Backbone as a chain_set.jsonl record, in Angstrom:
{"seq": "MEICRFRAWRSPEKYSSFATGQLVPIVAHEFPLAKAAEAHRLMEAAGYIGKIVLTVD", "coords": {"N": [[-10.505, -17.179, 20.053], [-9.101, -15.635, 18.182], [-8.097, -17.57, 16.451], [-10.422, -18.455, 15.186], [-11.141, -16.209, 13.633], [-8.965, -16.14, 11.904], [-9.308, -18.527, 10.485], [-11.704, -17.943, 9.224], [-10.876, -16.005, 7.428], [-9.489, -17.579, 5.657], [-11.389, -18.816, 4.156], [-13.198, -20.581, 1.536], [-14.668, -18.763, -0.001], [-13.189, -16.414, 0.025], [-10.934, -17.166, -1.426], [-12.089, -17.58, -3.942], [-12.762, -14.989, -4.518], [-10.271, -13.871, -5.03], [-9.644, -15.326, -7.303], [-11.541, -14.41, -9.135], [-10.806, -11.816, -9.382], [-11.862, -9.868, -7.764], [-10.665, -9.378, -5.332], [-7.419, -8.189, -4.993], [-4.04, -8.823, -4.517], [-1.644, -6.678, -2.937], [1.321, -5.906, -4.365], [4.41, -5.241, -3.238], [7.156, -5.386, -3.886], [9.131, -6.979, -6.412], [11.409, -9.594, -6.894], [14.036, -11.266, -8.618], [14.651, -14.785, -8.328], [17.336, -15.23, -7.84], [18.035, -13.099, -6.269], [17.073, -13.559, -3.736], [18.091, -13.314, -1.15], [18.361, -10.549, -0.848], [15.672, -9.828, -0.964], [14.811, -11.049, 1.366], [16.193, -9.559, 3.283], [14.873, -7.092, 2.987], [12.348, -7.874, 3.862], [12.907, -8.502, 6.546], [13.558, -5.961, 7.484], [11.156, -4.723, 7.432], [10.256, -2.61, 5.851], [8.121, -2.014, 4.063], [4.894, -2.207, 2.443], [2.621, -4.607, 1.68], [3.037, -7.425, -0.537], [5.992, -9.41, -0.982], [7.463, -10.628, -3.795], [8.979, -13.421, -5.272], [10.435, -14.083, -8.332], [10.71, -16.501, -10.952], [12.921, -16.943, -13.45]], "CA": [[-11.21, -16.309, 19.127], [-8.215, -15.221, 17.091], [-8.017, -18.676, 15.503], [-11.658, -18.462, 14.396], [-11.052, -15.143, 12.633], [-7.979, -16.555, 10.909], [-9.933, -19.542, 9.642], [-12.713, -17.277, 8.391], [-10.152, -15.339, 6.34], [-9.046, -18.591, 4.713], [-12.571, -19.499, 3.64], [-13.226, -20.735, 0.071], [-15.22, -17.562, -0.637], [-12.088, -15.455, -0.15], [-10.103, -17.643, -2.528], [-12.781, -17.338, -5.2], [-12.679, -13.546, -4.776], [-8.982, -13.655, -5.682], [-9.709, -15.933, -8.636], [-12.365, -13.582, -10.025], [-10.236, -10.482, -9.483], [-12.5, -8.932, -6.84], [-9.596, -9.047, -4.395], [-6.117, -8.207, -5.666], [-2.983, -8.59, -3.527], [-0.758, -5.542, -3.173], [2.701, -6.355, -4.535], [5.311, -4.146, -2.887], [8.414, -5.544, -4.621], [9.416, -8.256, -7.079], [12.827, -9.899, -6.989], [14.345, -12.569, -9.226], [15.024, -15.783, -7.328], [18.76, -15.061, -7.545], [18.168, -12.029, -5.272], [16.229, -13.918, -2.593], [18.693, -12.776, 0.084], [17.986, -9.136, -0.804], [14.246, -9.804, -0.626], [14.696, -11.418, 2.776], [16.631, -8.396, 4.062], [13.774, -6.133, 2.959], [11.291, -8.406, 4.715], [13.339, -8.349, 7.93], [13.551, -4.543, 7.83], [9.742, -4.335, 7.486], [10.119, -1.296, 5.227], [7.245, -2.148, 2.903], [3.491, -2.581, 2.664], [2.22, -5.491, 0.589], [3.71, -8.726, -0.67], [7.278, -9.502, -1.668], [7.319, -11.741, -4.733], [10.171, -13.936, -5.941], [10.09, -14.559, -9.679], [11.6, -17.504, -11.529], [13.139, -16.621, -14.869]], "C": [[-10.353, -15.932, 17.927], [-8.13, -16.313, 16.018], [-9.257, -18.712, 14.612], [-11.618, -17.398, 13.307], [-10.082, -15.526, 11.53], [-8.585, -17.583, 9.957], [-10.986, -18.936, 8.732], [-12.039, -16.588, 7.214], [-9.745, -16.347, 5.271], [-10.209, -19.356, 4.098], [-12.534, -19.591, 2.114], [-13.773, -19.505, -0.65], [-14.127, -16.526, -0.894], [-11.211, -15.873, -1.322], [-10.788, -17.388, -3.87], [-12.776, -15.85, -5.533], [-11.342, -13.182, -5.409], [-9.033, -14.177, -7.114], [-10.504, -15.074, -9.618], [-11.821, -12.171, -10.18], [-10.905, -9.447, -8.595], [-11.533, -8.479, -5.759], [-8.273, -9.186, -5.129], [-5.043, -7.949, -4.618], [-2.139, -7.376, -3.926], [0.666, -6.076, -3.232], [3.607, -5.157, -4.293], [6.576, -4.193, -3.737], [8.458, -6.916, -5.277], [10.921, -8.398, -7.197], [12.997, -11.185, -7.785], [14.833, -13.511, -8.131], [16.488, -15.643, -6.917], [18.999, -13.981, -6.481], [17.282, -12.283, -4.051], [16.783, -13.36, -1.288], [18.342, -11.3, 0.241], [16.512, -8.979, -0.414], [14.047, -10.111, 0.854], [15.137, -10.271, 3.673], [15.533, -7.331, 4.119], [12.656, -6.582, 3.894], [11.655, -8.227, 6.191], [13.281, -6.895, 8.388], [12.131, -4.003, 7.967], [9.517, -2.943, 6.893], [9.249, -1.331, 3.99], [5.82, -2.398, 3.354], [3.088, -3.415, 1.465], [3.03, -6.772, 0.593], [5.055, -8.564, -1.362], [7.205, -10.763, -2.512], [8.678, -12.12, -5.296], [9.741, -14.493, -7.288], [11.142, -15.551, -10.156], [11.707, -17.209, -13.013], [13.441, -17.841, -15.686]], "O": [[-10.831, -15.914, 16.793], [-8.096, -16.016, 14.824], [-9.152, -18.971, 13.413], [-12.02, -17.661, 12.174], [-10.341, -15.269, 10.354], [-8.384, -17.501, 8.746], [-11.145, -19.369, 7.59], [-12.582, -16.589, 6.109], [-9.664, -15.996, 4.094], [-10.012, -20.449, 3.567], [-11.899, -18.759, 1.466], [-13.386, -19.233, -1.787], [-14.145, -15.841, -1.917], [-10.794, -15.034, -2.121], [-10.124, -17.015, -4.837], [-12.783, -15.483, -6.708], [-11.282, -12.277, -6.242], [-8.52, -13.535, -8.031], [-10.173, -15.019, -10.802], [-12.31, -11.406, -11.012], [-10.561, -8.267, -8.659], [-11.577, -7.33, -5.321], [-8.034, -10.185, -5.807], [-5.121, -6.955, -3.897], [-1.952, -7.095, -5.11], [1.161, -6.636, -2.255], [3.58, -4.182, -5.044], [7.021, -3.166, -4.251], [7.896, -7.885, -4.766], [11.622, -7.45, -7.553], [12.19, -12.104, -7.648], [15.37, -13.064, -7.117], [16.837, -15.91, -5.767], [20.061, -13.957, -5.86], [16.803, -11.345, -3.414], [16.013, -12.972, -0.409], [18.056, -10.848, 1.35], [16.16, -8.1, 0.371], [13.208, -9.498, 1.513], [14.525, -10.031, 4.714], [15.291, -6.738, 5.17], [12.086, -5.774, 4.627], [10.807, -7.843, 6.996], [12.988, -6.624, 9.553], [11.926, -2.941, 8.554], [8.679, -2.187, 7.384], [9.601, -0.741, 2.969], [5.573, -2.758, 4.505], [3.209, -2.953, 0.33], [3.628, -7.148, 1.601], [5.232, -7.694, -2.215], [6.917, -11.844, -1.999], [9.438, -11.261, -5.743], [8.798, -15.279, -7.373], [12.317, -15.448, -9.803], [10.712, -17.222, -13.738], [13.648, -17.738, -16.895]]}, "num_chains": 1, "name": "protein.A"}
């Protein structure tokens, strides 16, 4: 059952909702690629809610 729910979340309708702006991901932190290790430490500590984004300058 869990697999079915996961697949439903990945449906094309969900992706189009992101494309149209109806769904917006929550970005908790942004790090430059050079600070990927710091971003990984934050992820391991689980002290955030949302996505951790690595940016390429």
